[in-house]
C-alpha positions as CSV (number, residue, x, y, z in Angstrom):
1,M,17.5,-7.5,23.3
2,K,18.1,-10.9,25.2
3,I,16.5,-13.9,23.8
4,R,17.0,-17.1,25.8
5,T,16.2,-20.4,24.6
6,S,17.4,-23.9,25.9
7,L,17.5,-25.0,22.2
8,A,20.5,-23.4,21.9
9,A,23.7,-23.5,24.1
10,G,24.5,-20.6,26.0
11,A,24.7,-19.2,29.4
12,A,22.0,-16.5,30.9
13,L,22.7,-13.3,28.7
14,V,22.9,-10.2,30.8
15,G,22.7,-6.6,29.5
16,L,25.2,-3.9,29.6
17,L,24.0,-0.5,31.8
18,A,25.0,2.6,30.2
19,L,26.8,3.4,33.0
20,G,29.3,0.4,32.3
21,G,27.8,-1.9,34.7
22,Q,26.0,-5.1,34.5
23,A,22.3,-5.9,35.2
24,L,20.7,-9.5,35.1
25,A,18.3,-9.8,32.5
26,E,14.7,-9.2,33.7
27,A,11.5,-11.3,33.0
28,P,9.0,-9.4,31.1
29,T,6.1,-9.3,33.4
30,V,2.6,-7.7,33.1
31,R,3.6,-4.4,34.7
32,D,5.7,-4.0,31.2
33,L,2.6,-3.0,29.8
34,A,2.6,0.4,31.6
35,R,6.7,0.9,30.4
36,T,5.9,0.6,26.8
37,V,5.9,3.7,24.7
38,R,3.4,3.7,21.6
39,L,4.1,5.4,18.7
40,S,1.6,6.4,16.0
41,D,0.4,8.8,13.1
42,P,3.8,10.1,11.6
43,H,3.4,13.3,9.0
44,V,6.5,14.1,6.8
45,S,6.8,17.7,6.7
46,P,6.5,19.4,3.1
47,D,10.3,20.2,2.8
48,G,11.1,16.5,4.0
49,K,13.4,17.4,6.8
50,T,10.9,16.9,10.0
51,I,8.7,14.1,11.0
52,A,6.0,14.5,13.5
53,F,4.6,11.9,15.3
54,V,2.0,10.9,18.4
55,E,3.7,9.6,21.4
56,S,1.7,7.8,24.2
57,R,2.9,7.0,27.8
58,A,1.2,5.6,30.6
59,D,0.7,7.6,33.8
60,L,-0.2,5.6,36.5
61,D,-1.0,8.2,39.3
62,A,-3.6,9.4,36.8
63,D,-4.5,6.0,35.3
64,V,-4.4,7.6,31.9
65,F,-2.3,7.6,28.5
66,K,-1.0,10.8,28.0
67,T,-0.4,11.9,24.3
68,E,1.9,14.4,23.0
69,I,3.7,15.2,19.6
70,W,7.1,14.9,19.0
71,L,9.3,15.9,16.1
72,A,12.3,13.8,14.5
73,D,14.9,15.5,12.4
74,V,15.2,13.5,9.2
75,T,19.1,14.6,8.7
76,T,20.3,14.5,12.4
77,H,17.7,12.0,13.8
78,A,17.5,14.1,16.9
79,V,14.0,13.9,18.6
80,R,12.6,16.6,20.4
81,P,9.1,17.3,22.2
82,F,6.8,19.7,20.5
83,T,4.0,19.8,22.6
84,Q,4.2,19.4,26.5
85,G,2.0,19.5,29.4
86,R,-1.4,19.1,27.3
87,D,-1.8,15.6,28.3
88,H,-3.5,14.8,25.2
89,A,-2.5,16.1,21.6
90,A,-2.7,14.0,18.6
91,A,-3.6,14.1,14.7
92,P,-0.6,16.3,13.9
93,A,-0.9,17.9,10.3
94,W,1.6,20.3,8.4
95,S,0.6,23.4,6.8
96,P,0.9,23.7,3.3
97,D,3.8,25.5,3.3
98,G,5.3,23.8,6.4
99,A,5.5,27.1,8.7
100,A,2.9,25.5,11.0
101,L,1.4,22.5,12.6
102,A,-2.2,21.8,13.5
103,F,-3.2,19.3,16.0
104,L,-6.5,17.9,18.3
105,A,-6.2,18.8,21.8
106,P,-8.9,19.2,24.5
107,D,-10.3,22.9,25.6
108,A,-11.4,23.2,28.8
109,D,-14.9,21.4,28.5
110,K,-12.8,18.7,27.3
111,H,-13.8,18.5,23.7
112,L,-11.0,18.1,21.2
113,Q,-10.4,21.6,19.2
114,I,-8.1,22.3,16.7
115,F,-4.9,24.2,17.7
116,L,-2.1,25.9,15.6
117,A,1.4,26.0,16.2
118,P,4.2,27.7,14.5
119,M,7.4,26.2,13.5
120,D,9.6,29.1,14.5
121,G,8.6,29.5,18.0
122,G,5.4,30.7,20.2
123,D,2.7,29.3,21.7
124,A,-0.1,27.1,19.9
125,R,-3.4,29.0,19.6
126,Q,-6.7,27.4,19.6
127,L,-8.5,27.9,16.3
128,T,-11.7,26.1,16.9
129,H,-14.5,26.7,19.9
130,A,-16.9,23.7,18.9
131,K,-19.5,22.3,21.2
132,A,-18.3,18.6,20.7
133,S,-15.2,17.0,19.6
134,I,-13.8,17.3,16.2
135,S,-13.2,14.2,15.0
136,Q,-11.2,15.1,12.2
137,F,-9.7,18.0,9.7
138,A,-8.0,19.0,6.4
139,W,-6.0,22.0,5.6
140,R,-7.3,24.0,2.6
141,P,-4.4,23.8,-0.2
142,D,-3.7,27.5,0.2
143,G,-3.4,27.1,3.9
144,A,-5.7,30.0,4.3
145,A,-8.4,27.6,5.9
146,I,-9.3,24.5,7.7
147,A,-12.2,22.1,7.0
148,Y,-13.4,19.9,9.9
149,A,-16.0,17.5,11.1
150,V,-17.8,17.6,14.1
151,Q,-21.0,16.3,16.0
152,D,-24.1,18.4,15.7
153,E,-24.9,20.4,18.9
154,A,-27.7,19.0,21.3
155,P,-30.6,21.4,20.8
156,E,-31.0,23.8,23.9
157,L,-34.2,23.1,25.7
158,K,-35.7,25.1,28.4
159,G,-38.0,24.5,31.3
160,E,-40.1,21.5,31.4
161,A,-38.8,20.4,28.1
162,K,-35.4,19.7,29.9
163,Y,-36.9,16.8,31.4
164,D,-38.1,14.9,28.5
165,K,-35.4,12.5,28.1
166,L,-37.1,9.8,25.7
167,F,-35.3,9.5,22.3
168,R,-36.4,7.2,19.4
169,V,-34.2,4.4,19.3
170,G,-32.4,3.3,15.8
171,H,-29.9,0.7,14.7
172,D,-27.7,1.7,17.7
173,D,-26.3,-0.3,20.7
174,F,-27.5,-0.6,24.1
175,T,-25.2,1.8,25.8
176,Q,-27.2,4.7,24.2
177,T,-28.7,6.9,26.6
178,G,-29.8,9.9,23.8
179,P,-30.1,10.2,20.2
180,V,-27.2,10.1,18.4
181,R,-26.7,13.1,16.7
182,P,-24.9,13.4,12.8
183,S,-21.4,14.9,12.0
184,H,-21.0,17.2,9.6
185,L,-18.5,19.5,7.7
186,W,-17.5,22.8,8.7
187,L,-14.8,25.5,7.3
188,I,-13.0,28.2,9.2
189,A,-10.5,30.5,8.1
190,L,-6.9,30.9,10.0
191,S,-7.7,34.6,9.9
192,G,-10.4,34.4,12.5
193,G,-14.1,34.8,12.4
194,E,-17.0,32.3,13.0
195,A,-16.7,28.9,11.5
196,K,-18.9,28.1,8.4
197,R,-21.4,25.2,8.3
198,L,-20.6,23.4,4.8
199,T,-23.1,20.2,5.0
200,Q,-26.2,19.3,7.2
201,G,-28.9,16.7,7.5
202,A,-29.8,13.7,9.4
203,W,-27.1,11.8,7.0
204,S,-23.7,11.9,9.0
205,L,-20.0,11.6,8.2
206,P,-19.0,8.3,9.4
207,V,-17.7,8.1,13.2
208,I,-15.9,4.9,13.9
209,L,-15.9,3.3,17.3
210,P,-12.9,1.7,18.6
211,P,-11.4,-0.8,17.8
212,G,-11.5,0.0,14.2
213,P,-9.5,2.5,11.7
214,P,-9.9,6.2,12.0
215,A,-13.3,7.5,10.3
216,S,-12.6,8.2,6.1
217,P,-10.3,11.2,6.2
218,I,-11.8,14.1,4.3
219,K,-9.6,15.5,1.2
220,W,-9.5,18.6,-0.7
221,T,-8.9,18.7,-4.4
222,A,-5.6,20.7,-5.3
223,D,-7.4,23.6,-6.4
224,G,-9.4,24.3,-2.8
225,K,-12.6,24.1,-4.5
226,T,-14.1,20.8,-3.4
227,L,-14.1,18.7,-0.6
228,L,-14.3,14.5,-1.0
229,F,-15.7,12.7,2.1
230,V,-17.6,9.6,2.9
231,R,-21.5,9.8,3.7
232,Q,-23.4,7.8,5.9
233,E,-26.9,7.5,5.4
234,S,-27.6,7.8,9.4
235,P,-25.4,8.3,12.3
236,A,-26.2,4.9,13.7
237,S,-23.6,2.3,14.1
238,G,-25.6,-0.5,12.7
239,D,-25.8,1.6,9.4
240,R,-22.1,2.2,8.8
241,A,-22.4,-0.2,5.7
242,F,-24.5,2.5,3.7
243,S,-21.3,4.9,3.0
244,R,-20.5,6.3,-0.1
245,I,-18.1,8.8,-1.4
246,E,-19.3,12.2,-2.1
247,A,-17.7,15.2,-3.4
248,L,-18.8,19.1,-2.3
249,D,-18.8,22.0,-4.1
250,V,-17.4,24.6,-1.3
251,A,-18.7,27.9,-2.8
252,S,-22.2,26.6,-3.9
253,G,-22.7,23.7,-1.3
254,A,-24.0,21.3,-4.1
255,I,-23.1,17.5,-3.1
256,R,-22.8,14.8,-6.1
257,D,-22.0,11.2,-5.8
258,L,-19.0,9.9,-6.8
259,T,-19.7,6.5,-8.2
260,G,-23.4,6.0,-7.7
261,A,-22.9,3.2,-5.4
262,K,-24.4,3.3,-2.0
263,T,-22.7,1.1,0.1
264,L,-19.4,0.1,1.8
265,E,-17.2,3.1,0.2
266,G,-14.6,4.8,2.0
267,Y,-11.2,6.4,2.2
268,P,-10.7,8.2,-0.8
269,L,-7.8,9.8,-2.2
270,L,-7.6,12.2,-5.6
271,S,-5.1,11.5,-7.9
272,P,-2.3,14.0,-8.4
273,D,-3.7,14.8,-11.9
274,G,-6.9,15.5,-10.4
275,Q,-8.5,12.8,-12.9
276,S,-9.4,10.1,-10.7
277,V,-10.2,8.9,-6.9
278,I,-8.4,5.8,-5.4
279,Y,-10.5,4.6,-2.6
280,W,-11.6,1.4,-0.7
281,R,-14.5,-0.8,-0.9
282,K,-15.5,-4.2,0.0
283,R,-15.0,-7.0,-3.0
284,G,-18.3,-7.2,-4.9
285,G,-20.0,-5.0,-3.0
286,E,-20.5,-7.8,0.0
287,A,-19.3,-6.9,3.6
288,W,-17.9,-10.1,4.4
289,T,-15.1,-9.8,1.7
290,F,-11.6,-8.2,1.3
291,Q,-11.1,-4.5,1.3
292,D,-9.9,-4.0,-2.1
293,I,-8.7,-0.6,-3.8
294,W,-11.1,1.0,-6.3
295,S,-11.0,3.5,-9.0
296,A,-13.4,5.9,-10.1
297,P,-13.7,9.3,-12.2
298,F,-13.3,12.1,-10.4
299,A,-16.0,13.4,-12.8
300,G,-18.1,10.9,-11.6
301,G,-19.0,7.4,-12.9
302,P,-19.0,3.4,-11.8
303,G,-16.2,2.4,-10.0
304,K,-13.8,-0.4,-10.9
305,D,-12.1,-2.9,-8.6
306,L,-8.1,-2.8,-9.0
307,T,-7.0,-5.2,-6.8
308,A,-8.8,-8.0,-6.7
309,A,-7.3,-10.2,-9.4
310,T,-3.6,-8.4,-8.7
311,L,-3.0,-8.4,-5.0
312,D,-5.9,-10.4,-3.3
313,K,-5.0,-8.7,0.1
314,N,-7.0,-6.8,2.8
315,V,-6.1,-3.3,2.2
316,F,-5.6,-0.8,5.3
317,G,-2.9,1.2,3.7
318,T,-2.8,3.4,0.5
319,R,-1.0,6.4,-0.4
320,W,0.3,8.1,-3.4
321,E,4.1,8.2,-3.9
322,P,5.8,11.6,-4.6
323,D,6.5,10.7,-8.2
324,G,2.5,10.8,-8.5
325,K,2.5,7.8,-10.8
326,T,2.5,4.8,-8.1
327,L,0.7,4.1,-5.1
328,L,2.5,2.4,-1.9
329,V,-0.2,-0.2,-0.4
330,G,-0.2,-1.9,3.1
331,A,-2.0,-5.0,4.0
332,S,-1.6,-8.4,6.2
333,V,0.2,-11.3,4.7
334,D,1.3,-14.2,6.3
335,A,2.6,-13.4,9.4
336,T,3.7,-10.1,9.2
337,V,2.5,-6.9,7.3
338,G,3.4,-6.1,3.6
339,L,4.2,-2.9,1.7
340,W,3.3,-3.1,-2.3
341,R,4.1,-0.6,-5.1
342,M,1.6,-0.8,-7.6
343,T,0.3,1.4,-10.7
344,P,-3.1,3.4,-10.5
345,Q,-4.5,0.5,-13.0
346,G,-3.6,-2.0,-10.1
347,Q,-0.5,-3.7,-11.4
348,V,1.7,-4.9,-8.8
349,L,5.3,-3.7,-9.5
350,A,7.1,-4.8,-6.3
351,R,6.7,-6.1,-2.9
352,L,9.3,-4.1,-0.4
353,D,11.6,-5.9,1.5
354,L,10.8,-4.9,5.2
355,G,13.0,-7.6,6.8
356,D,11.9,-8.3,10.4
357,L,10.2,-4.9,10.6
358,V,6.2,-5.2,10.8
359,P,4.5,-1.9,10.7
360,A,1.9,-0.6,12.9
361,N,-1.4,-2.5,11.7
362,S,-4.6,-1.9,13.7
363,F,-7.1,-1.7,11.0
364,W,-4.9,1.0,10.0
365,M,-1.3,1.9,8.7
366,S,0.9,4.3,10.0
367,Y,3.3,5.4,7.6
368,D,4.6,8.1,5.1
369,E,7.0,9.4,2.6
370,L,9.6,11.9,2.1
371,P,9.8,13.4,-1.1
372,D,12.7,11.6,-2.2
373,G,10.7,8.2,-1.9
374,R,12.1,7.1,1.7
375,I,9.5,5.8,3.8
376,V,8.8,6.6,7.3
377,T,6.7,4.2,9.6
378,I,6.1,3.1,12.9
379,A,6.9,-0.8,13.5
380,E,7.9,-3.6,15.5
381,T,10.0,-6.4,15.9
382,P,10.0,-10.0,17.2
383,T,11.9,-8.8,19.8
384,H,10.8,-5.1,20.3
385,P,8.2,-2.7,20.6
386,D,7.3,0.4,18.7
387,E,10.1,2.4,17.5
388,L,9.9,5.1,14.3
389,Y,12.1,3.8,11.5
390,L,13.4,5.5,8.3
391,L,13.7,3.2,5.6
392,D,15.1,3.5,1.9
393,K,12.7,3.7,-1.0
394,D,12.8,-0.2,-1.3
395,G,11.9,-0.9,2.3
396,G,15.5,-2.0,3.4
397,H,18.4,-0.4,5.6
398,P,15.6,0.6,8.3
399,T,17.3,3.3,10.8
400,A,15.7,3.8,14.0
401,L,14.7,7.3,14.8
402,T,13.7,6.8,18.3
403,H,14.9,4.5,21.0
404,V,11.7,5.1,23.5
405,N,11.2,1.5,24.3
406,A,14.8,0.7,25.2
407,F,13.8,-1.4,28.7
408,A,12.9,-4.0,26.2
409,D,16.6,-4.6,25.5
410,N,17.1,-6.3,28.9
411,L,14.3,-8.7,28.7
412,T,14.7,-12.2,28.6
413,L,12.5,-13.1,25.9
414,A,11.4,-16.7,24.9
415,R,12.0,-17.7,21.3
416,S,9.2,-17.3,19.0
417,E,8.9,-18.6,15.5
418,V,6.2,-18.8,12.5
419,V,4.6,-22.2,11.9
420,T,2.3,-23.6,9.4
421,W,0.1,-26.6,9.0
422,K,-2.5,-28.4,6.8
423,A,-6.2,-27.3,7.6
424,P,-9.1,-29.6,6.9
425,G,-9.2,-29.4,3.1
426,G,-5.6,-29.2,2.6
427,R,-5.0,-25.4,3.0
428,V,-1.7,-24.5,4.5
429,I,-2.1,-21.7,7.3
430,D,0.1,-20.3,9.6
431,G,0.7,-18.8,13.0
432,V,3.2,-17.8,15.6
433,L,4.4,-20.3,18.3
434,T,6.4,-18.9,21.5
435,Y,8.4,-21.4,23.6
436,P,8.6,-21.7,27.4
437,V,11.6,-19.3,28.0
438,D,13.4,-22.4,29.7
439,Y,12.0,-25.1,27.1
440,K,14.2,-28.1,26.5
441,S,14.4,-29.7,23.4
442,G,12.4,-33.2,23.3
443,E,9.8,-31.5,26.3
444,R,6.1,-31.8,26.0
445,A,5.0,-28.0,27.5
446,P,1.7,-27.0,28.6
447,L,-0.1,-25.0,25.7
448,V,-1.9,-21.9,25.9
449,L,-4.2,-20.7,22.9
450,Y,-4.0,-17.1,22.4
451,I,-6.5,-16.2,19.6
452,H,-6.6,-13.1,17.7
453,G,-9.8,-10.9,17.6
454,G,-11.3,-9.4,14.5
455,P,-12.1,-11.8,13.1
456,A,-10.6,-9.9,9.8
457,A,-7.3,-9.4,11.3
458,S,-4.3,-11.8,12.4
459,S,-1.4,-12.8,14.4
460,K,2.0,-11.6,13.6
461,H,5.3,-12.4,14.3
462,A,5.9,-9.4,16.4
463,F,6.4,-8.2,19.7
464,N,3.7,-9.2,21.8
465,L,4.0,-8.9,25.5
466,M,1.4,-11.5,26.7
467,P,2.9,-14.7,25.1
468,Q,6.4,-13.4,26.4
469,V,5.0,-13.2,30.0
470,M,3.2,-16.7,29.8
471,A,6.5,-18.1,28.4
472,S,8.2,-16.5,31.1
473,K,5.9,-18.7,33.3
474,G,7.1,-22.1,31.5
475,L,3.8,-22.5,29.0
476,M,4.0,-22.5,25.3
477,V,1.7,-20.1,23.4
478,F,0.1,-20.6,20.2
479,E,-1.3,-17.7,18.0
480,P,-3.3,-19.3,15.2
481,N,-4.6,-17.6,12.2
482,Y,-7.9,-19.6,11.3
483,R,-10.1,-19.0,8.6
484,G,-11.6,-15.8,8.6
485,S,-8.1,-14.0,9.1
486,D,-7.0,-11.5,6.8
487,N,-3.4,-12.5,6.1
488,L,-3.8,-14.9,3.3
489,D,-6.4,-14.4,0.5
490,G,-9.8,-13.2,-0.2
491,A,-11.4,-16.6,-0.3
492,F,-9.8,-17.7,2.9
493,L,-11.1,-14.7,4.7
494,A,-14.8,-14.7,3.4
495,S,-15.0,-18.7,4.1
496,I,-16.1,-17.8,7.7
497,Y,-19.4,-16.3,6.1
498,K,-22.3,-18.5,7.3
499,D,-19.8,-20.4,9.4
500,A,-18.9,-18.6,12.2
501,G,-17.6,-21.2,14.4
502,Q,-17.1,-24.8,13.0
503,G,-14.6,-24.0,10.3
504,P,-12.1,-21.7,12.4
505,G,-12.5,-24.3,15.2
506,E,-11.5,-27.0,12.9
507,D,-8.6,-24.9,11.6
508,V,-7.4,-24.3,15.3
509,M,-7.7,-28.1,16.4
510,A,-5.6,-28.8,13.4
511,G,-3.0,-26.4,14.5
512,V,-2.9,-28.1,18.2
513,K,-2.7,-31.6,16.3
514,M,0.4,-30.3,14.4
515,L,2.0,-29.4,17.8
516,Q,1.0,-32.6,19.6
517,D,2.5,-34.6,16.6
518,K,5.8,-33.0,16.8
519,G,6.1,-33.8,20.5
520,L,5.6,-30.0,21.7
521,V,2.6,-29.9,23.5
522,D,1.7,-32.2,26.8
523,P,-2.2,-32.9,25.8
524,A,-3.1,-33.2,29.3
525,R,-2.2,-29.4,30.2
526,M,-4.0,-27.1,27.4
527,A,-5.7,-23.8,27.8
528,V,-7.9,-21.9,25.3
529,T,-8.3,-18.0,25.5
530,G,-9.0,-14.7,23.7
531,W,-10.7,-11.5,23.3
532,S,-13.4,-10.5,21.5
533,Y,-13.6,-12.7,18.5
534,G,-10.8,-14.8,20.1
535,G,-13.5,-14.9,23.1
536,F,-16.0,-16.3,20.9
537,M,-13.4,-18.8,19.5
538,T,-12.4,-19.5,23.1
539,V,-16.1,-20.7,24.1
540,W,-16.9,-22.5,20.8
541,L,-13.7,-24.2,21.3
542,A,-14.1,-25.1,24.8
543,G,-17.6,-26.4,24.2
544,H,-17.0,-28.5,21.2
545,Y,-13.5,-29.9,22.5
546,P,-13.7,-31.2,25.8
547,V,-10.1,-31.3,25.9
548,W,-9.0,-28.0,27.9
549,K,-7.7,-27.6,31.6
550,A,-8.6,-23.8,31.5
551,A,-10.0,-21.3,29.4
552,V,-10.0,-17.4,29.8
553,A,-13.2,-16.1,27.8
554,G,-12.5,-12.0,27.2
555,A,-15.6,-10.0,25.9
556,A,-16.6,-13.4,24.3
557,V,-19.3,-13.3,21.9
558,T,-22.0,-16.2,22.9
559,D,-25.4,-15.6,21.0
560,W,-25.5,-14.1,17.6
561,R,-29.1,-13.1,18.1
562,E,-28.7,-11.0,20.9
563,M,-25.7,-9.5,19.3
564,Y,-27.9,-8.6,16.3
565,D,-30.6,-6.8,19.1
566,I,-28.3,-5.1,21.4
567,S,-24.4,-4.6,19.8
568,D,-23.0,-1.5,17.9
569,G,-23.0,-3.7,15.0
570,N,-26.6,-5.1,15.4
571,V,-28.8,-5.3,12.4
572,G,-25.0,-5.5,10.3
573,V,-24.7,-9.1,12.1
574,V,-26.4,-10.5,9.0
575,R,-23.2,-9.9,7.3
576,Q,-21.4,-12.4,9.4
577,T,-24.1,-15.4,10.0
578,G,-25.9,-14.6,6.6
579,I,-29.4,-14.1,7.9
580,S,-31.5,-11.9,10.5
581,P,-32.5,-14.4,13.5
582,Y,-36.2,-12.8,13.0
583,V,-37.1,-14.2,9.6
584,P,-37.6,-17.7,8.6
585,G,-35.1,-20.1,9.4
586,G,-32.9,-17.0,11.1
587,W,-33.2,-18.1,14.4
588,A,-31.7,-21.8,14.1
589,A,-29.0,-20.6,11.5
590,N,-28.0,-17.8,14.1
591,W,-28.1,-20.3,17.1
592,A,-26.5,-23.0,15.2
593,Q,-23.6,-20.5,14.8
594,S,-23.5,-19.2,18.5
595,P,-21.1,-20.8,21.5
596,A,-24.1,-20.7,23.7
597,D,-25.5,-23.7,21.3
598,S,-22.6,-26.0,23.5
599,Q,-21.6,-23.8,26.3
600,T,-23.5,-26.4,28.8
601,K,-20.9,-28.7,27.5
602,I,-18.1,-26.8,29.0
603,T,-15.8,-28.5,31.5
604,A,-12.9,-26.6,31.7
605,P,-12.6,-24.2,34.6
606,T,-13.2,-20.8,32.9
607,L,-12.3,-17.0,33.8
608,I,-14.7,-14.7,31.9
609,L,-13.7,-10.7,31.6
610,S,-15.9,-8.1,30.2
611,D,-16.2,-4.5,30.3
612,V,-19.5,-3.4,31.6
613,G,-20.3,-0.7,29.2
614,D,-19.0,-2.8,26.1
615,F,-21.1,-1.7,23.0
616,R,-18.9,-4.1,20.5
617,V,-19.6,-7.4,22.8
618,P,-22.3,-6.2,25.2
619,I,-21.8,-7.8,28.7
620,P,-24.9,-10.0,28.8
621,Q,-23.1,-12.4,26.3
622,S,-20.6,-13.0,29.4
623,F,-23.3,-13.2,32.1
624,S,-24.9,-15.9,29.9
625,L,-21.8,-18.0,29.9
626,Y,-21.4,-17.4,33.5
627,R,-25.0,-18.5,34.4
628,A,-24.6,-21.7,32.4
629,L,-21.2,-22.4,33.8
630,E,-22.3,-21.8,37.5
631,D,-25.8,-24.2,36.5
632,N,-23.2,-27.2,35.4
633,H,-21.0,-26.8,38.3
634,V,-18.2,-25.6,36.1
635,E,-15.5,-23.8,38.2
636,T,-15.9,-20.5,36.9
637,Q,-15.0,-16.6,38.0
638,F,-16.7,-13.8,36.1
639,Y,-14.8,-10.1,36.7
640,A,-16.6,-7.4,35.4
641,I,-14.3,-3.9,34.3
642,P,-16.3,-0.9,35.4
643,T,-15.6,1.3,32.1
644,G,-17.2,1.8,28.6
645,G,-15.4,0.4,25.4
646,H,-14.7,-2.7,24.1
647,F,-11.4,-3.2,25.9
648,P,-10.3,-0.9,29.0
649,S,-8.6,2.2,27.8
650,D,-6.8,2.9,31.2
651,P,-3.4,1.4,31.9
652,V,-4.3,0.1,35.7
653,Q,-7.4,-1.9,34.3
654,M,-5.4,-3.4,31.4
655,M,-2.7,-4.4,33.6
656,A,-5.6,-5.7,35.9
657,V,-7.1,-7.8,32.9
658,F,-3.7,-9.5,31.7
659,D,-2.8,-10.1,35.1
660,K,-5.9,-12.1,36.0
661,W,-5.2,-13.8,32.4
662,A,-2.1,-15.0,33.0
663,G,-2.3,-15.9,36.6
664,W,-5.6,-18.2,35.8
665,V,-3.7,-20.1,32.9
666,E,-0.5,-20.5,35.1
667,T,-2.7,-22.0,38.2
668,H,-4.5,-24.3,36.0
669,L,-1.9,-25.6,34.0
670,K,1.1,-25.9,36.4
């Protein structure tokens, strides 16, 4: 990797090509997004010799990311494709004996089905023929059957009834065009025959709308008699907090609660001895708190929080170690991702030394373990995108098993580092600072705030293309971790409750002042930008602090009252603002925490970006901002992306968004 900075003397670096020639190092551009290969979901075979993982590459002609399953040999490090020509293959899962690999791939109707492929050669065969896409599946321990979750079929209507399209609205977002159907459990034997329905009712297994973690996986007991799963009281997205772990006796169909709690339970793991269940639940049963590790007896009984007093991290990875006596736990920490080894009673034994590796951590951690305790993970470094790594038991001596993003070795990257400062109240917080690529010591550079979303997420000191693109244009990029981020302790994350903007805004501005006091930033040339909650913070800061020369508000929350009405979170917004807008005092409380309260004070030229079908932050939020800016004669442009979801999922429109973003700040700061 070529890193150039004027803070250290040296000529421009060049990369050697494989053929022995030389090539000038390249400046990073938005188009490198299409060159970046994404890796995910590593799974070690039962014998520990092979790793299956998912590789995703951009196909610009088709404007899609095509995913295939690949295999890596643990001993030789040889890597080879396992599925080819499917366009989409994901969720690899080894059979208990390692003789076959199951995965999800679309059928002729574009529904995701379970396919089986033998490891000794031969074509994959389609096992299921569901009428909707299968969301998850799990091998029965004897390898003779697979349980899976799929949405119920729409009723078949005939005659006049086909045209009666009215449906009852519940706690769902405004993009719904029909009733949301529940998802339930089915069982299918590998020997063939019809699938058997296991559960039914108006309740549902959870289905997560992206961005977010995968839906809570179903888990078998070792004897193959019981399935652990998560029940959500309705399939409505606004009701997702009403989730609890249940156990299904497959033979009788009897279902029982695990703990008796009715909210915020998920991601169960049965202990190797079958006596207890490790799972995730929000601290204190409150939605605005950390996600802790809990334990409950498998036979049933109240759960106990294991990590509130011992780890104090927002957990997004948990797995039993091969010894069956310890857990390997992942969470954000400072400006990176940490792995800890702990006992089933919650005692933290050690934090692993990952060096500069930052394991993939988008609300979920991509890692697995070999039988000997070595760790397999997808990770980045500050100067290199995703690769598959093999680490020793204590996390050290990483070996890259893939080199799919070797193109990045020839990029001229700007220097980046973790910076800290004191927030109001004296708390030391952190963020990531990327210098302009040609920065000279003593210069005051134009500054771009690049604010993370979530808010229960954090900026990491890992490879991040957009800050590098802007740094290549002579801009300094600051990624602050404000209160509400998940990289410090539980009190830091929970302090955003009922204080959506003011406190986080003060944290960010304290970081900006720190950079100014150090003589790094030109206060006359600063921009504020972000997507989702980062967009929220952009509008808040632009309306409360008239210091910006430009702003980019992507999928920006502007009015919590409207979010309560039509977003996928809808009634769950009270878990952010503290109160419904439609009860006494609620209207004012939600408005006071909304950027719309001050968006008429914005003076910075503002670029607005939003998907037309965004269920998370509906596009009317952006229209409100656009009208306010226009009516107050502020320079603004508004680009709508004709797609669904919270961010474009196709590479061409992704690049278009980032190109507009980078171009806007460069034009107004330089």
